[in-house]
MDAnalysis code that builds the backbone (N, CA, C; Angstrom):
import MDAnalysis as mda
import numpy as np

u = mda.Universe.empty(213, n_residues=71, atom_resindex=np.repeat(np.arange(71), 3), trajectory=True)
u.add_TopologyAttr("name", ["N", "CA", "C"] * 71)
u.add_TopologyAttr("resid", np.arange(1, 72))
u.add_TopologyAttr("resname", ["VAL", "HIS", "ARG", "ILE", "LEU", "THR", "GLU", "ASN", "LEU", "ASP", "MET", "ARG", "LYS", "LEU", "CYS", "ALA", "ARG", "TRP", "VAL", "PRO", "ARG", "LEU", "GLU", "GLU", "LYS", "GLN", "ARG", "ARG", "GLU", "ASP", "VAL", "SER", "ILE", "GLU", "CYS", "LEU", "ALA", "LYS", "PHE", "ARG", "SER", "ASN", "LYS", "ALA", "GLU", "PHE", "LEU", "ARG", "ARG", "PHE", "ILE", "THR", "MET", "ASP", "GLU", "THR", "TRP", "VAL", "ARG", "HIS", "PHE", "THR", "PRO", "GLU", "THR", "LYS", "GLU", "GLN", "SER", "LYS", "GLN"])
u.atoms.positions = np.array([
    [-15.263, 10.995, 6.989],
    [-13.995, 10.787, 6.325],
    [-13.035, 10.053, 7.265],
    [-12.992, 10.477, 8.509],
    [-12.089, 9.839, 9.471],
    [-12.408, 8.359, 9.617],
    [-13.686, 8.010, 9.707],
    [-14.073, 6.608, 9.865],
    [-13.684, 5.790, 8.633],
    [-13.872, 6.331, 7.452],
    [-13.494, 5.624, 6.223],
    [-11.987, 5.377, 6.212],
    [-11.216, 6.401, 6.548],
    [-9.756, 6.253, 6.554],
    [-9.292, 5.228, 7.574],
    [-9.877, 5.247, 8.769],
    [-9.400, 4.354, 9.822],
    [-9.976, 2.952, 9.735],
    [-11.258, 2.825, 9.425],
    [-11.899, 1.510, 9.427],
    [-11.831, 0.817, 8.068],
    [-12.198, 1.514, 7.013],
    [-12.252, 0.887, 5.692],
    [-10.875, 0.774, 5.042],
    [-10.083, 1.826, 5.149],
    [-8.778, 1.834, 4.484],
    [-7.640, 1.456, 5.421],
    [-7.954, 1.240, 6.692],
    [-6.967, 0.801, 7.684],
    [-5.736, 1.707, 7.700],
    [-5.982, 3.012, 7.808],
    [-4.891, 3.980, 7.830],
    [-4.870, 4.678, 9.180],
    [-3.735, 5.301, 9.465],
    [-3.622, 6.101, 10.677],
    [-2.781, 7.328, 10.375],
    [-2.913, 8.336, 11.195],
    [-2.239, 9.598, 10.941],
    [-0.887, 9.630, 11.650],
    [0.161, 9.915, 10.878],
    [1.514, 10.071, 11.412],
    [2.049, 11.410, 10.937],
    [2.474, 12.226, 11.851],
    [3.058, 13.524, 11.490],
    [2.168, 14.296, 10.522],
    [0.894, 14.341, 10.821],
    [-0.093, 15.091, 10.038],
    [-0.293, 14.546, 8.631],
    [0.026, 13.269, 8.405],
    [-0.207, 12.628, 7.107],
    [-0.839, 11.269, 7.333],
    [-1.720, 10.865, 6.432],
    [-2.343, 9.541, 6.513],
    [-1.495, 8.556, 5.727],
    [-1.103, 7.457, 6.374],
    [-0.283, 6.439, 5.715],
    [-0.836, 5.052, 6.032],
    [-0.678, 4.089, 5.108],
    [-1.124, 2.720, 5.390],
    [-0.349, 2.133, 6.562],
    [-0.997, 1.287, 7.301],
    [-0.329, 0.631, 8.423],
    [0.724, -0.346, 7.926],
    [1.684, -0.622, 8.779],
    [2.801, -1.493, 8.427],
    [2.324, -2.866, 7.966],
    [1.273, -3.416, 8.606],
    [0.778, -4.742, 8.222],
    [0.281, -4.739, 6.778],
    [-0.361, -3.663, 6.360],
    [-0.859, -3.556, 4.991],
    [0.303, -3.525, 4.006],
    [1.339, -2.814, 4.339],
    [2.515, -2.771, 3.470],
    [3.121, -4.166, 3.339],
    [3.213, -4.886, 4.449],
    [3.769, -6.239, 4.427],
    [2.894, -7.165, 3.595],
    [1.580, -7.043, 3.716],
    [0.662, -7.888, 2.945],
    [0.821, -7.629, 1.448],
    [0.944, -6.357, 1.068],
    [1.140, -6.033, -0.347],
    [2.466, -6.580, -0.865],
    [3.502, -6.531, -0.038],
    [4.795, -7.092, -0.435],
    [4.690, -8.605, -0.624],
    [4.027, -9.287, 0.299],
    [3.860, -10.743, 0.204],
    [3.107, -11.134, -1.064],
    [2.029, -10.415, -1.366],
    [1.245, -10.703, -2.572],
    [2.087, -10.442, -3.818],
    [2.863, -9.375, -3.819],
    [3.718, -9.060, -4.969],
    [4.759, -10.145, -5.212],
    [5.359, -10.653, -4.146],
    [6.352, -11.726, -4.275],
    [5.695, -12.987, -4.819],
    [4.505, -13.297, -4.333],
    [3.777, -14.473, -4.822],
    [3.423, -14.326, -6.305],
    [2.965, -13.143, -6.702],
    [2.637, -12.903, -8.113],
    [3.880, -13.014, -8.993],
    [4.994, -12.499, -8.538],
    [6.234, -12.582, -9.307],
    [6.662, -14.033, -9.500],
    [6.527, -14.848, -8.467],
    [6.883, -16.270, -8.577],
    [5.983, -16.972, -9.590],
    [4.688, -16.675, -9.565],
    [3.759, -17.284, -10.531],
    [4.068, -16.814, -11.946],
    [4.414, -15.537, -12.094],
    [4.761, -15.003, -13.408],
    [5.994, -15.701, -13.969],
    [7.001, -15.886, -13.132],
    [8.236, -16.534, -13.587],
    [8.018, -17.990, -13.973],
    [7.074, -18.660, -13.321],
    [6.857, -20.080, -13.614],
    [6.062, -20.300, -14.901],
    [5.154, -19.379, -15.255],
    [4.337, -19.550, -16.461],
    [3.829, -18.181, -16.905],
    [4.653, -17.459, -17.662],
    [4.348, -16.077, -18.036],
    [3.047, -15.936, -18.810],
    [2.851, -16.760, -19.821],
    [1.661, -16.628, -20.668],
    [0.380, -16.851, -19.868],
    [0.359, -17.888, -19.064],
    [-0.836, -18.192, -18.264],
    [-1.073, -17.112, -17.208],
    [-0.012, -16.631, -16.608],
    [-0.151, -15.579, -15.598],
    [-0.783, -14.333, -16.212],
    [-0.264, -13.883, -17.345],
    [-0.786, -12.672, -17.977],
    [-2.217, -12.861, -18.471],
    [-2.566, -14.071, -18.871],
    [-3.926, -14.335, -19.336],
    [-4.932, -14.244, -18.191],
    [-4.509, -14.591, -16.985],
    [-5.424, -14.647, -15.846],
    [-5.348, -13.444, -14.905],
    [-4.329, -12.643, -15.006],
    [-4.102, -11.573, -14.029],
    [-5.067, -10.417, -14.258],
    [-5.728, -9.982, -13.190],
    [-6.672, -8.862, -13.231],
    [-6.274, -7.883, -12.130],
    [-6.254, -6.608, -12.459],
    [-5.993, -5.596, -11.428],
    [-7.272, -4.822, -11.163],
    [-7.451, -4.423, -9.915],
    [-8.674, -3.724, -9.526],
    [-8.409, -2.329, -8.967],
    [-7.257, -2.134, -8.360],
    [-7.011, -0.894, -7.650],
    [-5.511, -0.657, -7.581],
    [-5.127, 0.577, -7.416],
    [-3.723, 0.916, -7.257],
    [-3.526, 1.664, -5.962],
    [-2.406, 1.436, -5.338],
    [-2.026, 2.189, -4.151],
    [-0.622, 2.720, -4.373],
    [-0.471, 4.008, -4.216],
    [0.843, 4.622, -4.358],
    [1.374, 4.940, -2.972],
    [2.552, 4.456, -2.676],
    [3.203, 4.759, -1.408],
    [4.503, 5.465, -1.750],
    [4.563, 6.715, -1.433],
    [5.749, 7.497, -1.764],
    [6.703, 7.522, -0.576],
    [7.977, 7.515, -0.898],
    [8.992, 7.647, 0.145],
    [9.144, 9.133, 0.448],
    [9.081, 9.484, 1.698],
    [9.273, 10.871, 2.075],
    [9.889, 10.931, 3.465],
    [10.472, 12.073, 3.762],
    [10.999, 12.298, 5.098],
    [9.881, 12.927, 5.917],
    [9.421, 12.256, 6.970],
    [8.303, 12.799, 7.747],
    [8.645, 14.149, 8.365],
    [7.646, 15.006, 8.390],
    [7.813, 16.297, 9.031],
    [7.723, 16.128, 10.540],
    [8.334, 17.051, 11.236],
    [8.130, 17.069, 12.677],
    [6.744, 17.637, 12.946],
    [6.234, 17.454, 14.135],
    [4.916, 17.997, 14.465],
    [4.900, 19.515, 14.317],
    [5.999, 20.162, 14.650],
    [6.075, 21.617, 14.532],
    [5.989, 22.043, 13.067],
    [6.692, 21.347, 12.174],
    [6.655, 21.681, 10.752],
    [5.274, 21.438, 10.165],
    [4.582, 20.407, 10.611],
    [3.286, 20.080, 10.030],
    [2.197, 21.067, 10.447],
    [2.439, 21.872, 11.472],
    [1.471, 22.887, 11.901],
    [1.450, 24.078, 10.956],
    [2.501, 24.281, 10.191],
    [2.612, 25.459, 9.322],
    [1.789, 25.312, 8.072],
])
C-alpha cells in the first residue's frame, strides 16, 4: 500500500494524512484552466469530445498537529 501511494499516486504523508503533492495540485489546476478556455471558445465541440476517466477529491481541512494525530 505504501509503495502504491508514494510511487503510483505520488502522495506523501503530512500530519498522519496522505495528500497529493503540490506539483500534482498545480498540474490539475493548469489542466482545468486549459479545459475552461477550450470550453469557452467552442462549447458544443468541447462537450462532444470531452471524456472523464477519474475523479480526485481534495478537501480543505486544518491539519492536525502530530500530537492530535496520535489519538
